[in-house]
C-alpha positions in Angstrom: -27.9 -27.5 -6.6 -24.5 -26.4 -5.1 -23.5 -24.8 -8.3 -26.3 -22.3 -8.0 -24.8 -21.0 -4.7 -21.5 -20.6 -6.4 -23.1 -18.6 -9.3 -25.0 -16.4 -6.9 -21.9 -15.7 -4.7 -19.9 -14.9 -7.9 -22.5 -12.6 -9.2 -22.8 -10.8 -5.9 -19.0 -10.3 -5.7 -18.8 -9.0 -9.2 -21.7 -6.6 -8.9 -20.7 -5.4 -5.5 -17.1 -4.8 -6.4 -18.0 -3.1 -9.6 -20.3 -0.8 -7.8 -17.5 0.0 -5.2 -15.0 0.8 -8.0 -17.6 3.1 -9.6 -18.2 4.8 -6.2 -14.5 5.3 -5.6 -13.7 6.8 -9.0 -16.8 9.0 -9.4 -15.4 11.9 -7.4 -12.0 11.9 -9.1 -12.7 14.5 -11.8 -14.2 17.2 -9.4 -11.3 16.7 -7.0 -8.7 16.8 -9.7 -10.2 20.0 -11.2 -10.4 21.6 -7.8 -14.1 22.1 -7.7 -14.4 19.7 -4.8 -12.2 20.2 -1.7 -13.4 17.2 0.4 -13.2 13.5 -0.1 -16.1 11.1 0.4 -14.2 9.1 3.1 -11.0 9.8 4.9 -9.8 6.3 5.7 -8.3 5.3 9.1 -5.4 6.2 11.2 -2.8 4.4 9.2 -4.4 5.0 5.8 -5.5 8.6 5.6 -6.9 10.0 2.4 -6.7 13.7 1.7 -7.8 15.6 -1.4 -4.2 15.8 -2.6 -3.8 12.0 -2.2 -7.2 10.9 -3.2 -6.1 9.4 -6.5 -3.3 7.4 -4.9 -5.5 6.5 -2.0 -8.1 4.8 -4.2 -5.6 2.9 -6.3 -5.0 0.1 -3.7 -8.7 0.0 -2.9 -9.4 -0.4 -6.6 -6.9 -3.3 -6.8 -8.5 -5.0 -3.8 -12.0 -4.6 -5.4 -10.7 -5.9 -8.7 -9.3 -8.9 -6.9 -12.9 -9.5 -5.5 -14.2 -9.3 -9.1 -11.6 -12.0 -10.0 -12.8 -14.1 -7.1 -16.3 -13.7 -8.2 -15.3 -14.8 -11.7 -13.6 -17.8 -10.1 -16.9 -18.7 -8.3 -18.8 -18.3 -11.6 -16.3 -20.5 -13.5 -16.4 -23.1 -10.6 -20.2 -23.1 -10.7 -20.3 -23.5 -14.5 -17.5 -26.1 -14.4 -19.8 -28.3 -12.4 -22.1 -28.3 -15.4 -19.2 -28.7 -17.9 -15.8 -29.7 -16.4 -14.0 -28.4 -19.6 -14.8 -24.8 -18.6 -12.7 -25.0 -15.3 -9.8 -22.6 -15.3 -7.4 -21.1 -12.7 -7.0 -17.8 -14.5 -9.4 -15.8 -12.2 -7.7 -17.3 -9.1 -4.3 -16.1 -10.3 -5.7 -12.7 -11.0 -7.2 -12.6 -7.5 -3.8 -13.2 -6.0 -1.9 -10.8 -8.3 -4.3 -8.0 -7.8 -4.4 -8.5 -4.0 -0.5 -8.4 -4.0 -0.6 -5.3 -6.2 -2.4 -3.4 -3.4 0.7 -3.5 -1.2 3.1 -1.3 -3.3 0.1 0.9 -4.2 -0.4 1.5 -0.5 3.2 2.4 -0.1 2.8 4.9 -3.0 -0.1 6.5 -1.2 1.9 6.8 2.0 4.7 8.5 0.0 2.3 11.0 -1.6 0.8 11.8 1.9 4.3 12.3 3.3 6.0 14.4 0.7 3.3 15.3 -1.8 5.3 13.8 -4.6 5.3 12.5 -7.4 3.6 15.7 -8.6 1.8 14.0 -11.5 -0.3 12.0 -9.1 -1.3 15.1 -7.1 -4.1 17.4 -8.4 -2.7 20.5 -10.1 -4.2 22.9 -7.6 -2.7 21.1 -4.6 0.8 20.4 -5.9 2.4 23.3 -4.0 1.0 22.0 -0.6 3.6 20.4 1.7 3.2 16.8 2.8 2.9 15.8 6.4 6.7 15.5 6.8 7.3 19.1 5.5 4.5 20.4 7.7 6.0 18.8 10.8 9.7 19.5 10.1 10.0 22.8 8.3 13.3 24.4 9.1 11.7 27.8 9.8 9.2 26.1 12.1 11.9 24.3 13.9 13.9 27.5 14.4 10.7 29.2 15.7 10.1 26.4 18.2 13.7 26.6 19.4 13.4 30.4 19.8 10.2 29.9 21.8 11.9 27.4 24.0 14.9 29.7 24.5 12.6 32.6 25.4 10.7 30.4 27.8 14.0 29.3 29.4 15.1 32.9 29.9 11.8 33.8 31.5 12.0 30.9 33.8 15.5 31.8 34.9 14.4 35.4 35.5 11.5 34.2 37.6 13.8 32.0 39.6 16.2 34.9 40.3 13.4 37.1 41.4 12.0 34.5 43.7 15.3 33.7 45.3 16.3 37.4 45.5 19.6 36.6 43.9 22.1 39.4 43.4 21.1 41.2 40.2 17.5 40.3 40.5 14.9 42.9 39.7 12.8 43.4 42.8 9.3 44.7 42.0 7.7 47.1 44.4 4.2 46.5 45.6 1.4 49.0 45.5 2.0 51.8 48.0 5.7 51.0 48.5 8.2 53.8 48.1 10.9 53.6 45.6 14.2 52.6 47.2 17.5 52.0 45.5 18.3 48.3 45.1 21.5 48.2 47.1 22.9 44.9 48.4 
């Protein structure tokens, strides 16, 4: 009677993971061709998926779902082995571990594509010229612009301080109704 439970768990894992893989890969052609500009899910804070990184984003998830299929096969083999012990094999268990371990380097690859938008062959053709998040944050022109803005803000702040303290050389503004007088000190 226990082997029926193993068979049902194995079938549920196989069917559920196969459905998940199909759902992950179904939007790839429209995203790759550029007819679809949004992704079905964005992921979390550490694992963001953008349209330019959708392919590399689903590779680790596919590996994890494939490892669940291998686990389901292990349950099926284990359930059937109770009927006939000659059927028992550790092949699905090894595949479960290997596919689960494969998800780690694929996750690193997805982070690299998000960061620098390279390797270009893994990015959809219409999005290959977009910068990754590193280039967006640290463009040299952007850094120069930020420095210039800070420099201008510093100059304005110094000018205001001089005006407020009436330092020599400060520009004194006249108030409404006040006559013009030379700024002599």
